[in-house]
N, C-alpha and C positions, 0 to 999 in steps of 0.2 A: 497527468497533463495531456490526455488525449481523449477526445470525445468519441472516438471510434477506432477500429483497428486500421493501421496504416497498410497501404498496398492493395486494398480491396476497392473494386469499383463501387459506385453508389448502388448499383443493382445487386451486386453480390453481398454488400454490407446489409442491405435491407432484407435480402433473403436469409442471411445468417440469423439476424434478429427474429425474423418471422417464424423460424422453425426451432429456435433454441432458447430464446430469452423468456424466462419466467420471473419477471420483475414485479414484486409486490407493489400495490398501489401507492403505499406511503413512500417507497423509494422512487417511484415515477414522479410523484409530486415534488420530492426534494430535488431530483435531477432537473426538472423543468424550472423550479424556482431558481436554482443555481445558474441555469443557462442564461437567465436574464440579468445576472449580476456582472460587475467588473471582474476580470480575471476568470471568466467562466471556462477558459481553456485549461484550468487546473483540475477540472472535474474528471473523475475516473469514468472510463467507458463502462456502460452497463454490462456488456459481455465479460469484461474483466472483473467487475464486482461479483457477478454471479460465479465466475470461475474460482475466485478466492473463497467464497462461501462454500462452494463444492469441496475445495481442498480442506477447509476447516472441518466440515462434516466427515469427510473421508478419514481424516486423522483422528477424529474424536477429540479435537483440541478443547482444552478448558481454559488455558491461560494464553492470552494473545497480547501483542504489542503493536502499536502503530506510531510511526514517526511521520508527522505531517497529516493533519486532520482536514483542513479547509472547512467546508460546510458539512462534513460528516457522512458523505455518501458511502465511501468505502468502509468506514467503521460501522455504519449501520448494517450493511450487507453482512459483515463478519459477526457483529453482535447478535443479529437475528439467527445466525447459524450456530451460535454457542448453546450449550445445554443450560438449564436453569441456574446451575451453580457456576457457570462460566464467568470469566472476568477479563477485562481488557484495560491496559494502560495506554492512554492516548496522549501523544506529545504534540504540542503546537505552541506558537507564540502569539496568536491573534485572538483576543477576546471577542472581537467583532465577528470574525468568520465562525468561530466555534459557538457563538450564541445561536446561530442558525442550527448547527449540529445538535446542541443541547435541546432545542425545541423539538426536533424530530426524534431524538433519542427518547425524550419523555413521552411523546405521543405513541411511539412504538412499544413502550413499556420495557426498554432496555437500559434506561439511564442508570439504574442501580448496578449494572454490570460494568460500567465504564468509569474509570478513574482518569479524569482529564488533568494533565500536568501542563500548566501554562508557563513555560520557561524554555529556553533554548534546549533542544534535545541533546546537544553536546554536553550540557550540564546535567540533564535529567537522567541520561543513561548511566553515567558513573554513579549518580545518586542511587539509582535502583540497585546497582551492584552492591553499594555500601549497605543497602537495606537487607542484603542477603538474598537477592533475587537471582543470583547467578545460576545457570543451568536449570532454569525452572519454566521458561516460556516454551509453549508448543509451536506457536506460529507468530511470525513478525512480518510487518509490511513497512517498507521505506518508500516514501513519496514526498520528499521535501527538497530543500535547496541543494543543488547538485554539487556545489563546491565542497560540501561537508559529507558527501556520500561515503567516502572511505571511513571517516570517523563513525558515522552511523552504522556502517557495516560491522566494524570491529565491536562497537558497543552492543549491537543486537546479537552478534555471534556469541559474545560472552554470556549474554542472558539466556540464549536458547539452550534447551536441554539437548543431550545427544539424541539424534533422530528428529529433532525439531526442524521446522522449515522456515526459511526466510525468503520473502518475495520482494524483489527490488524493481521499482517502476522506472519507466522512461529510459531504458538502457539502449534504445535505438535512436532516441532524440530526433524522431521524424526523418531518419536516414542520415543525419549530420555526422554520426560517428564513422560512417564509411566515406565521408567526403574529406579528402586531405586539405582542401581549401578552407574548411571550417576550423578556424583557430580560436573560437570562443573559449574562454576559461571553463565554462560549464561543460562544453562538449569534451574538452580535454580531460576533465575530472571523471566523466563517465567512461571515456575510452580507457583511462588508466585503471579504473575499477574493473571494467570488463576483462582486461588483460590479467589483472591480479586474480580474479575469480577463476579464470581458465587454469591458472597454475597453483591455486590454493588447495593443498592436500587435506585441509581441515574439512572440506565440504565436497559433496557431490552436486553437480550443477546441470541445469538445462535452461537455455534461453528460449522462451516461448514467444513467437511473434504475434502476440495478442495485443491489441491497443497500440501503445508506443514501445512495445517490447518489455517483457517481464521475465527477469531471471529468477529461477527458483534454485535456492541453495540449501541442501540438506546437511545439517551438522553431523559429522561422523562421530 
């Protein structure tokens, strides 16, 4: 839910992209198509998508999980970074938005890697555990409704293998988490999770100020 990294001037943001972004043409087209749609602010920033793909390659990840697909920009970055036998489980509730994702996944040749589950993630994650997927996921990404972030965190953590990595998006909420005057329920939910993560001995953490804030949690 951030089209660019917060806190950077326009000039510095443009410079950052000019010297570091290697965005494949298909991803650029998907990003530009999404930018013209309603709720375009749900789009992942390109520098963050590239960063997550970098992490997936660095880890040699094979099994990944995404909670919140939208039009598939972040999932396409990750799927392209997976090896030929890699696989992703993608959770969303919108057939309309994910139809765009499916179109680009097919064009990119990664549709066979992605298992799209169209049901609430609060139901899908326990179902994956019941299917015997516990402690099997290498990399997971959460970017969905904020009120359920804690449930998504617990569900993803149970599915991650020891040493697996969880990336949680929008943990800065455009600065709202640091504003005591912001009492929105969504902001409160993110604040609560941020505090919980600080004290959670099950994980090692680092909050990276890229896009709208991305917390990385490594399962111990």
